[in-house]
Every structure is written in structure tokens, then in C-alpha cells.
C-alpha positions in Angstrom: -14.9 33.8 -43.7 -18.6 33.0 -43.3 -21.3 35.5 -44.4 -21.7 38.1 -41.5 -25.4 38.3 -42.3 -25.8 34.8 -41.1 -24.5 35.7 -37.7 -26.7 38.7 -37.6 -29.8 36.6 -38.2 -28.7 34.2 -35.5 -28.3 37.0 -33.0 -31.7 38.5 -33.9 -33.3 35.1 -33.6 -32.0 34.1 -30.1 -31.8 37.7 -28.7 -28.5 39.4 -27.8 -29.4 39.4 -24.2 -29.4 35.6 -24.2 -25.9 35.2 -25.5 -23.2 34.3 -23.0 -20.9 37.0 -21.8 -17.7 37.7 -23.8 -14.5 36.1 -22.1 -11.3 38.0 -22.8 -9.1 35.7 -20.7 -6.9 33.0 -22.4 -7.7 29.6 -21.2 -4.9 28.0 -19.1 -5.4 24.5 -20.5 -5.3 24.0 -24.3 -8.8 23.3 -25.5 -9.0 20.4 -27.9 -11.9 20.6 -30.4 -13.1 18.6 -33.3 -12.7 19.8 -36.8 -16.3 21.0 -37.1 -16.0 23.0 -33.9 -12.6 24.5 -35.1 -14.4 25.6 -38.2 -17.2 27.2 -36.3 -14.7 29.2 -34.2 -13.0 30.6 -37.3 -16.2 31.3 -39.0 -15.5 28.7 -41.7 -17.6 25.9 -43.0 -16.8 22.3 -42.6 -16.5 21.8 -46.4 -14.0 24.7 -46.5 -11.6 23.1 -44.1 -12.7 19.6 -43.4 -9.6 17.8 -44.6 -7.2 20.1 -42.8 -9.2 19.6 -39.6 -9.1 15.8 -39.7 -5.3 16.0 -40.4 -4.8 18.2 -37.4 -6.7 15.8 -35.1 -4.8 12.8 -36.4 -1.5 14.5 -35.7 -2.6 15.4 -32.1 -1.0 12.9 -29.6 -4.3 12.1 -27.9 -4.8 14.4 -25.0 -2.0 13.1 -22.7 0.5 15.8 -23.6 -1.6 18.7 -22.7 -0.9 20.6 -19.5 -3.9 20.2 -17.1 -2.8 22.5 -14.4 -4.4 25.7 -13.3 -2.4 28.7 -12.3 -0.7 28.2 -9.0 -2.0 24.6 -8.7 0.2 22.1 -6.9 -0.1 18.5 -5.8 1.8 15.6 -4.3 2.5 14.5 -7.9 5.0 17.5 -8.1 7.8 18.5 -5.8 5.6 21.1 -4.1 3.0 20.3 -1.5 -0.7 19.7 -2.2 -3.1 22.6 -2.0 -4.7 23.3 1.3 -7.5 20.7 2.0 -10.9 22.1 2.1 -10.3 24.6 -0.8 -12.4 23.7 -3.8 -10.5 24.5 -6.9 -11.9 26.4 -9.9 -13.4 24.1 -12.4 -10.8 23.0 -15.0 -11.2 23.9 -18.6 -12.9 21.4 -20.8 -13.3 20.8 -24.5 -16.7 19.7 -26.1 -17.3 17.2 -28.7 -19.9 17.8 -31.4 -22.3 15.9 -29.2 -21.8 18.4 -26.4 -19.8 16.0 -24.2 -17.1 17.6 -22.1 -13.6 16.2 -22.3 -10.8 17.1 -19.9 -7.2 16.9 -20.9 -5.4 13.9 -19.3 -2.7 14.6 -16.9 0.6 14.1 -18.8 1.8 11.8 -16.0 -1.1 9.5 -16.5 0.0 5.8 -16.4 3.2 6.4 -14.5 3.7 4.1 -11.6 2.6 5.4 -8.1 5.2 6.0 -5.5 6.9 3.0 -3.9 6.4 2.6 -0.2 3.1 4.5 -0.2 -0.1 3.2 1.5 -3.1 3.7 -0.8 -6.8 4.4 0.2 -9.6 3.3 -2.0 -11.3 6.5 -3.1 -14.9 5.3 -3.1 -14.4 4.3 0.5 -13.1 7.8 1.2 -16.3 9.4 -0.3 -18.4 7.2 2.1 -16.1 7.9 5.2 -18.7 9.5 7.5 -21.3 6.9 6.9 -18.9 4.0 7.7 -16.4 5.4 10.2 -17.8 8.4 12.0 -19.8 8.5 15.2 -23.5 8.4 14.8 -24.2 12.0 16.0 -21.6 13.5 13.7 -22.4 11.6 10.5 -24.8 14.1 9.1 -23.0 17.2 10.1 -19.7 15.9 8.6 -21.6 14.6 5.4 -23.3 18.0 4.9 -20.1 20.0 5.4 -17.6 17.9 3.4 -19.3 15.1 1.4 -22.9 15.8 0.2 -23.8 17.6 -3.0 -20.6 16.6 -4.7 -18.3 18.3 -2.1 -16.1 15.3 -1.7 -15.6 14.8 -5.5 -15.0 18.5 -6.2 -12.0 18.8 -3.8 -8.4 18.6 -5.2 -7.2 15.1 -5.2 -4.1 13.3 -6.6 -5.6 10.2 -7.9 -4.1 6.8 -8.8 -5.9 3.8 -10.4 -5.6 0.0 -10.8 -7.4 -1.8 -13.6 -6.3 -5.3 -14.4 -7.8 -8.3 -16.0 -6.5 -10.2 -13.0 -9.3 -8.5 -10.9 -12.0 -7.6 -13.4 -14.0 -4.5 -12.7 -16.3 -2.4 -14.8 -14.2 0.7 -14.2 -10.7 1.3 -12.7 -10.5 1.2 -9.0 -9.3 4.7 -7.9 -7.0 5.4 -4.9 -5.5 8.3 -3.0 -2.5 8.0 -0.7 -2.8 7.8 3.0 -1.2 11.2 3.7 -3.9 12.7 1.4 -6.6 11.1 3.5 -5.0 12.2 6.7 -4.8 15.7 5.6 -8.5 15.6 4.7 -9.3 14.2 8.2 -7.2 16.9 9.8 -9.2 19.5 7.9 -12.4 18.0 9.2 -11.1 17.8 12.7 -10.3 21.6 12.6 -14.0 22.3 11.8 -15.3 19.5 14.1 -12.8 19.1 16.9 -15.2 16.7 18.6 -15.0 14.3 15.8 -11.2 13.4 16.3 -11.1 11.4 13.1 -8.1 9.2 12.5 -7.1 6.1 10.6 -7.3 3.3 13.1 -5.9 -0.3 13.0 -9.5 -1.6 12.5 -10.0 0.6 9.4 -6.7 -0.7 8.0 -7.8 -4.3 8.5 -11.1 -3.6 6.8 -9.1 -2.3 3.7 -9.2 1.5 4.1 -5.4 1.4 3.8 -3.8 -1.0 1.3 -0.1 -1.4 0.6 1.2 -2.7 -2.7 4.8 -3.0 -1.9 4.9 -6.8 -2.1 3.5 -6.7 -5.6 6.5 -6.4 -7.9 4.6 -6.3 -11.2 4.2 -2.8 -12.4 0.9 -3.3 -14.1 -0.6 -4.6 -10.8 0.4 -1.6 -8.8 -1.4 1.9 -8.7 -0.6 4.2 -11.5 -1.1 7.9 -11.8 -4.4 9.1 -13.1 -3.9 12.8 -12.3 -4.7 15.9 -10.3 -8.5 16.2 -10.3 -10.8 19.0 -9.2 -14.3 17.9 -10.1 -16.4 14.7 -10.5 -17.0 15.5 -14.2 -13.3 15.5 -14.7 -12.8 12.1 -12.9 -15.7 10.5 -14.7 -14.4 11.7 -18.1 -10.9 10.4 -17.3 -12.1 7.0 -16.2 -14.6 6.7 -19.0 -11.8 7.3 -21.6 -9.1 5.0 -20.1 -8.3 2.1 -22.4 -9.6 -1.2 -21.3 -6.9 -3.4 -19.4 -5.2 -5.8 -21.7 -3.6 -9.1 -20.6 0.0 -8.4 -19.9 2.5 -11.2 -20.4 4.5 -11.4 -17.2 5.8 -14.1 -14.8 3.4 -14.1 -11.9 3.6 -16.6 -9.1 0.5 -18.0 -7.5 1.3 -16.1 -4.3 1.6 -12.8 -6.1 -1.7 -13.3 -7.9 -3.4 -14.3 -4.5 -1.9 -11.3 -2.8 -3.0 -8.9 -5.5 -6.6 -10.3 -5.5 -6.7 -10.1 -1.7 -5.7 -6.5 -1.7 -8.2 -5.6 -4.4 -11.0 -7.5 -2.7 -10.4 -5.6 0.6 -10.4 -2.3 -1.4 -13.7 -3.4 -3.1 -15.4 -4.5 0.1 -14.5 -1.6 2.3 -16.8 0.7 0.2 -19.6 -1.6 1.0 -21.9 -1.9 4.0 -20.2 -3.9 6.7 -20.9 -7.6 6.3 -20.7 -9.9 9.4 -20.0 -12.8 7.4 -17.1 -11.1 5.7 -15.8 -9.8 9.0 -16.1 -13.4 10.5 -14.3 -14.8 7.4 -11.4 -12.3 7.9 -11.1 -13.2 11.6 -11.0 -16.9 10.8 -8.3 -16.2 8.1 -6.3 -14.1 10.6 -6.4 -16.9 13.2 -5.1 -19.4 10.6 -2.3 -17.0 9.7 -1.3 -16.4 13.2 -1.2 -20.1 14.1 1.1 -20.5 11.0 3.3 -17.8 12.2 3.4 -19.3 15.7 4.5 -22.6 14.2 7.2 -20.9 12.2 8.4 -19.2 15.4 8.8 -22.5 17.3 10.5 -24.3 14.4 13.0 -21.5 14.2 13.8 -21.8 17.9 14.2 -25.5 17.4 16.7 -24.9 14.6 18.7 -22.7 16.9 18.7 -25.2 19.8 16.5 -22.9 22.0 13.5 -25.2 22.2 13.5 -29.0 22.5 12.7 -31.0 19.4 9.7 -33.2 19.8 9.9 -37.0 19.1 9.5 -37.8 15.4 6.2 -39.4 16.1 4.7 -36.3 17.5 2.9 -33.9 15.1 3.5 -30.3 15.0 0.0 -29.6 16.2 0.5 -31.9 19.2 3.8 -30.3 20.0 2.2 -26.9 19.9 -0.5 -27.9 22.2 1.9 -29.4 24.6 4.0 -26.2 24.7 1.0 -24.0 25.4 -0.9 -26.3 27.8 1.1 -28.9 29.7 4.8 -28.4 29.2 6.9 -25.8 31.0 10.2 -25.1 29.2 12.8 -23.4 31.4 14.4 -20.2 30.4 17.8 -20.3 28.6 20.9 -19.0 30.3 22.4 -17.0 27.5 26.0 -17.0 29.1 26.2 -20.8 28.5 25.9 -22.8 25.3 22.2 -23.8 24.5 21.1 -27.0 26.1 19.1 -28.5 23.2 20.0 -30.1 19.9 20.2 -27.9 16.8 17.2 -29.5 14.9 18.0 -30.6 11.3 21.6 -29.3 11.4 20.6 -26.3 9.2 22.2 -23.4 7.5 20.3 -20.1 7.6 20.6 -18.1 4.3 19.3 -14.6 4.5 18.5 -12.6 1.3 17.8 -8.9 0.7 17.3 -7.5 -2.7 17.4 -3.8 -3.7 15.8 -2.5 -6.9 15.9 0.9 -8.5 12.9 3.0 -7.3 11.8 4.2 -10.8 10.5 2.0 -13.7 11.5 -0.5 -14.9 12.8 -1.0 -11.4 16.1 -2.8 -12.3 17.6 -5.0 -9.6 20.8 -3.2 -8.6 22.0 -5.1 -5.4 21.6 -8.6 -3.8 22.7 -9.3 -0.3 23.4 -12.8 1.1 24.2 -13.6 4.7 24.6 -17.1 6.3 24.7 -18.6 9.7 25.8 -22.3 10.0 24.3 -23.8 13.2 27.4 -26.0 13.5 29.3 -22.8 14.3 27.0 -22.1 17.2 27.3 -25.3 19.2 30.3 -24.3 21.4 29.3 -20.6 21.6 27.0 -18.9 24.2 24.4 -16.8 22.3 24.4 -13.6 24.5 21.2 -11.9 25.7 20.1 -11.1 22.2 22.2 -13.4 20.2 25.0 -10.8 19.8 27.8 -13.4 20.4 26.4 -15.5 17.6 26.6 -12.6 15.2 30.3 -13.1 14.7 29.7 -16.3 12.8 27.7 -14.6 10.1 29.3 -14.6 6.6 28.0 -12.1 4.2 28.2 -11.1 0.5 27.2 -7.9 -1.3 26.6 -8.4 -5.0 26.1 -5.3 -7.2 25.0 -5.4 -10.9 27.8 -3.7 -12.9 25.5 -2.3 -15.5 23.4 -0.5 -12.9 26.1 0.7 -10.5 25.2 4.3 -11.2 21.5 3.8 -10.3 21.2 4.9 -6.7 17.9 5.4 -4.9 17.3 8.8 -3.4 13.7 9.9 -3.9 11.8 7.3 -1.7 14.6 5.7 0.2 18.2 6.7 0.8 20.2 4.2 -1.0 23.8 3.5 0.0 25.4 0.9 -2.3 28.9 2.0 -1.5 28.6 1.5 2.2 28.7 -2.3 2.8 29.8 -2.8 6.4 30.8 -6.5 6.4 33.3 -6.8 3.6 33.9 -5.8 0.1 31.3 -5.4 -2.5 31.4 -7.6 -5.7 30.4 -6.4 -9.1 28.9 -8.9 -11.6 27.3 -8.6 -15.0 23.6 -8.8 -15.2 23.8 -12.0 -17.2 26.0 -13.6 -14.4 23.7 -12.5 -11.6 21.5 -15.7 -11.5 24.5 -18.1 -11.4 26.3 -15.9 -8.7 23.2 -15.9 -6.5 22.6 -19.7 -7.0 26.1 -20.4 -5.8 25.3 -18.9 -2.4 22.8 -21.8 -1.8 25.5 -24.4 -2.5 28.7 -25.2 -0.7 30.5 -23.2 0.6 27.2 -21.2 1.1 27.9 -17.5 0.4 31.5 -17.5 1.3 33.2 -16.4 -1.9 36.7 -16.5 -0.3 36.7 -20.0 0.7 37.0 -22.8 -2.0 34.7 -25.7 -1.7 36.8 -28.6 -0.4 35.7 -32.1 0.4 34.1 -31.2 3.7 32.3 -28.1 2.3 30.9 -30.2 -0.6 28.4 -31.7 1.8 24.9 -30.5 0.9 23.1 -29.2 3.9 19.5 -28.4 4.7 18.8 -24.6 4.2 16.4 -22.2 5.8 15.7 -19.2 3.7 15.3 -16.0 5.8 13.9 -12.6 4.9 12.1 -9.7 6.3 8.9 -10.0 4.4 10.6 -13.0 2.9 8.0 -13.5 0.0 8.9 -10.1 -1.5 12.7 -11.2 -1.7 11.6 -14.5 -3.1 9.7 -12.6 -5.8 12.7 -10.5 -6.6 14.8 -13.7 -6.9 12.3 -14.9 -9.5 12.8 -11.7 -11.4 16.5 -12.0 -11.5 16.2 -15.6 -12.8 16.7 -17.8 -9.7 14.0 -19.9 -8.1 15.0 -20.9 -4.5 12.3 -23.5 -4.4 14.0 -25.5 -7.1 16.6 -26.5 -4.5 16.0 -29.9 -3.1 17.8 -28.8 0.1 15.5 -26.0 0.9 13.8 -27.1 4.2 11.8 -24.0 5.3 11.3 -20.2 5.1 11.5 -17.8 8.0 10.0 -14.3 8.0 11.5 -12.0 10.6 8.5 -9.6 10.5 6.2 -12.7 11.5 8.7 -13.8 14.2 8.4 -10.4 15.9 4.7 -10.3 15.7 4.5 -13.7 17.4 7.0 -12.7 20.2 5.1 -9.4 20.9 1.5 -10.4 19.9 1.6 -7.3 17.8 -1.2 -7.2 15.1 0.9 -5.1 12.8 4.2 -5.7 11.0 7.2 -3.6 12.0 10.2 -2.3 9.9 13.5 -4.1 10.3 15.2 -1.1 11.8 12.4 -0.7 14.3 12.8 -4.3 15.4 16.5 -3.9 15.9 15.9 -0.9 18.0 13.6 -2.9 20.3 16.4 -5.2 21.1 19.1 -2.4 21.5 20.8 -3.1 18.2 21.7 -0.4 15.6 21.9 -1.4 11.9 24.0 1.2 10.1 23.5 2.1 6.4 20.1 0.6 5.8 19.0 -0.1 2.3 22.3 -1.6 1.4 21.3 -5.2 0.4 24.4 -6.7 2.1 23.9 -4.9 5.3 20.1 -5.6 5.4 20.8 -9.3 4.9 23.1 -9.3 7.9 20.6 -7.2 10.0 17.9 -9.7 9.1 19.8 -12.4 10.8 20.6 -10.1 13.7 16.8 -9.6 14.1 16.1 -13.4 13.9 18.7 -14.2 16.6 17.5 -11.4 18.9 13.9 -12.3 18.7 14.4 -16.1 19.3 17.1 -15.7 21.9 15.4 -13.0 24.0 12.1 -15.0 23.9 13.8 -18.1 25.2 15.2 -16.1 28.2 11.7 -14.9 29.1 10.0 -18.3 29.6 8.7 -18.5 33.2 9.8 -14.9 33.6 7.4 -13.0 35.9 8.7 -9.6 34.5 7.9 -10.8 30.9 4.5 -12.1 32.0 3.7 -8.8 33.7 4.7 -6.8 30.7 2.4 -9.0 28.5 -0.5 -8.5 30.9 0.1 -4.8 30.9 -0.1 -4.7 27.1 -3.3 -6.7 27.3 -4.7 -4.3 29.8 -3.9 -1.2 27.8 -5.4 -2.7 24.6 -8.6 -3.9 26.5 -9.1 -0.5 28.1 -8.7 1.2 24.9 -11.2 -1.1 23.2 -13.7 -0.9 26.1 -13.5 3.0 26.1 -14.1 3.0 22.3 -17.1 0.7 22.7 -18.6 2.8 25.5 -18.2 6.0 23.5 -19.9 4.4 20.6 -22.8 3.2 22.7 -23.1 6.7 24.3 -23.2 8.3 20.8 -25.9 5.9 19.6 -28.1 6.6 22.7 -28.1 10.4 22.2 -30.8 12.5 20.4 -33.8 10.1 21.0 -35.6 12.5 23.5 -37.9 14.9 21.8 -39.6 16.3 24.9 -43.0 15.7 26.3 -45.0 17.6 23.7 -43.4 15.8 20.7 -42.2 19.1 19.2 -43.7 20.5 16.0 -43.9 18.9 12.5 -40.8 19.7 10.7 -41.2 20.2 7.0 -38.4 22.2 5.3 -38.2 23.7 1.9 -34.6 23.6 0.5 -33.1 24.3 -2.9 -32.6 21.3 -5.1 -29.8 20.4 -7.4 -32.0 18.8 -10.1 -34.7 20.5 -12.3 -37.9 21.5 -10.5 -41.2 22.1 -12.3 -42.6 25.7 -11.9 -44.6 26.0 -8.6 -43.3 22.6 -7.3 -42.1 22.4 -3.7 -39.5 19.9 -2.6 -39.7 18.6 1.0 -37.0 17.1 3.1 -36.8 15.1 6.3 -34.9 16.4 9.2 -31.9 14.1 8.1 -31.7 15.8 4.7 -33.3 13.2 2.6 -36.0 14.0 0.0 -39.4 13.3 1.3 -41.5 11.6 -1.3 -45.0 13.1 -1.0 
């Protein structure tokens, strides 16, 4: 032990009254210290225990395995619910390096993939929420109560991060989940009922809510950072995260573009609104919508629901004629369709199910087909239900993963295929089995390919969010674009948006419900592939019956009226808020100079003055 007289001399030098109070409680979180600090706590010199201290540090598995929870602490990263919003947690325990720098134990779940199906909100944008999204008269009260002086950072948050060399940033981009943000807004609304804060469609379009479900590469999706309770803790964690390294993975151009687009939105939403950026997004949305409208008309042509233009007429001219000068009569769904089935195609719908936990093994593939030759002598029915009987389906399960059943994020049901018997194939045979569905006899495993069935036909690939299924096909080793017979792709989510003028995509089950259809046992790949074709038929057939329909026109006008009134009311409210508070009375009031406590060092005798808005007045 060290000489006690040395400690006595130290106490006399600094004064016993200046020593920190003794703490008899045991720290909840293990405190990691350097060798020199360990020596000091035990009263030993570095030379007495230096080698042992270094050995102890080398054997410590970084800081990841330490338990970072405080007593009674809960979060969405555990089965229990998160702590009540608005409650600032006690500061977490920290260790200190020899330079006096605080280090906080990493959450043991750091680096694990975030939940599938979740919507994520950029955390920096959340910290600036009142300044970007709150009404003018409420910005400062909200900021003072919930954001300023570090309040927003010192709440309890379950944080996720994205840091990739495919979108270089100086630090990792932090996210929270949408439910966390909504709980926070609910907490604000309880204290400020007039605020009525909520996540709007406009905020989603600006990037306040980002979904990564169409990004299938784990290293491009949000990963767990941990449950934080202070800005110091967050800064320490992000400062000590390892730099992103290039990850060798098969990435399509579309996946890369989609990832960059999401990250750019997350990056821009934290900045001051840019008119140029907003105009650019509007232009991009117009281009996307025109593309979806073209896809919708082509699909109706393939199904004989819309006349095919002469070969010398371009798609743009055809679209213009449909919207301006040509009136196409409604279809009578009790009779066969009156137009040619353009291109004599076969629709092949695909759905892929993957296990919800890393490494997200592909467990099921569903394939369903409609041959338009089978539709020529059959009336479609009001929502295409008579055509449904021509669908052929296969449900392919990977034998090695038959015991992997989703239950945490979605309710998987691989044993409940409604349209035949499931097939089990080995993982090494899966690419060839899927590829056979795009060749004669096109997903009919029971029918041998005879002479007539050997004819190669043009294929339309169908999916609900079809690009995600294409990316899954890449993963399992099959590229549908390699087929010379692939003519087009159809996305049922886009078809529904065109038919309803809906700015937001809808889930497959929700679309079926709109047309009075019920899809049982969803999240079975075979069932979902069939339901995707049901949705395609229902959307296109119903729309063809509503041409020249006064009822349909009135319904669309009513939707437009409701949306317009809501937008006008919001605009009026904003203008009204912006006009308040400008009248100070005839006498102009009195000079307002306030003295407030500061959070930084103040020289003795110095006064700090503030403006009425709370900013430091530089005098």
C-alpha cells in the first residue's frame, strides 16, 4: 500500500472541506479504468502493478459487454416498454481516462440490426422539431420547455445509427423510431394542448420519417446504438464508433440509389428549408407519377381493358390522347373484354419471405401466374374475381430453414398455403427451381412441358413493391432481368396509387379490403403471390368500369374537395399564427432587459443580458 503520510499531506494541502463527499453506493454500471487509475484507487503505484494493469485491460472485451442499464430502466430495445416520455433519467455512470475524458459503456446490443418494418426519424431533425415544424407563436415556448439547454438530448432515447462509405458523413447518422417520436409529441401535446403536434404527410415527404425496408443489405440499414440518457453519452458513443469499412456485397444500382436517396432526405430535413430542394422533389415526384400512370395504362392494355394504340403512336401521345381527346367507354364486366390482349403476355407474380433476424435467410418463395390466353373467353367480374380461377400458384420452401418461422415483427404462417401443396427444396436447388417458373410451363409444377407449352412467351413480372422482391431474387441467385422474354414489371402498390390518386403507398391487405376481397394467411409467400395478382386484377378491372361514371367522378371530386379544404385550413391557421403578437400597444411598452442564469462560465461581477426571445444580447 502507499505511504499514508502522502495522503495526509495531500488532504492538508487541498483542505478536507474541498474533498468530494464519500459515496457508499455501489455503481450500477461497471466502471472501466486505465491501469494507472486502478493503481490510484488501490493506493498502489504504477510501477508496483503496471504490467498486471495492462494485462487486465488487454483481456477486457472492449466496453461492449458491460451492462449499461440503470435500475428499473426500460426501453423499446427490451420486451418492456420505454420509460415515460418527459422524464429525464439520472446521468449514467462513466469511467475516466487519464486525461479526464469520460467514457460510457457501450450498449451490449450495439451493432445489432434495427427492427424490420419500422419507420425511422433522423435524430438531429427531431432536436430541431419546433424550429422547423411548430407554429410560430409556439416555437419558443415548446423549445424552452422541451428542447433548449440540452433538454432534448438528456431525455431517454433508443438510438439507431447508419454509417456507410456509400454515403460518407463525418459522424454516424442517428435515428429514433417513429413511435418514439410520436410518444414525445404526445408528451408535448399534454403540456401544450394548443400545439396539436403530429407527424404529417408533408413532414414524411421532407424526410422526417424514413423507411429502409426496401434496402436488403444489413450494413445499409439502421443498427442499434443503445439506450441513451445524456448528450455526453451520445457524443462519447459516436466518437468511439469504428469508421465504416467497405463491405463486399452484391448491390444493384437501384439499391444504391434508393439508399442514397433516403440518406439525403434524412440529411436535408435537419437543415433550413430550401425552395430549390423542394422544387426539385416536386419535379421528381411528377416524373415518378407519370411513370406510374404509364405503367397503369400498359397493364390495362395487357388485360384487354384499354385499346392498344397503333404501333406508330408513342406512349406519350397515347397518354395525351387518353387524358384529353379520347373517351373510352366503361367495360361491362359480365361480358368478355372488348379489346385485344396486348402482347399476349403471361403475368408472373413473385413474393419472397425472409427470416426476420440476421442473417435474414430466405425461407419461402411464392410464384403465381396468369396466362392472358386463359382470359379471352371469360368475363372478368366486377373486381376480376372470375379471372382469379385461372391463377396457378406454387409455394416453395427452403428445406434447411423450415423451422425458421417469423413471429416477432410479423406473424409468419409457412404451413398455411391456401392454393395447393407446399414444396420443399434444398437451398442449393432454389435458384434453378425459381428460374423454372419463368420458363414453360410457367410455375405449373404438375404439368410437363409439352410441345405447345415449350413456346416462349413474353413475361410481365408483378410484385407489391416489386423492386424489393427483385432484390430478394438477386440474393437467392436468380436475376429475372437476364430473361430475354421479360417485357415489363408491374407494381401493385403503384397501380393503386394511380387509380386513387393517393400520395402514399398502401399495404397489400389494405388494397384487397378496398375491393371487398379478403386474403387469408398473409406473409405466406405463396398466398401473397396470389393475392398480388388479385390486387392487380381488382384495381385494373374496377377502374375500367368507372370510366364515364358520374358516381366515380363525384367521388374523386369529393376527395379533392376534402384535401383542398384541409390544405386551405392549415394555410389559414399558419397565416393567422404568423400575424399574432405584433401589437405592443400605443406606448411601446418598457425596455425589456432580463438577467438570467447562464450555463457557461461567467466572470465575477459580469451580467449577461438576454433578448425577449431568449437569445444572449451581445453588449
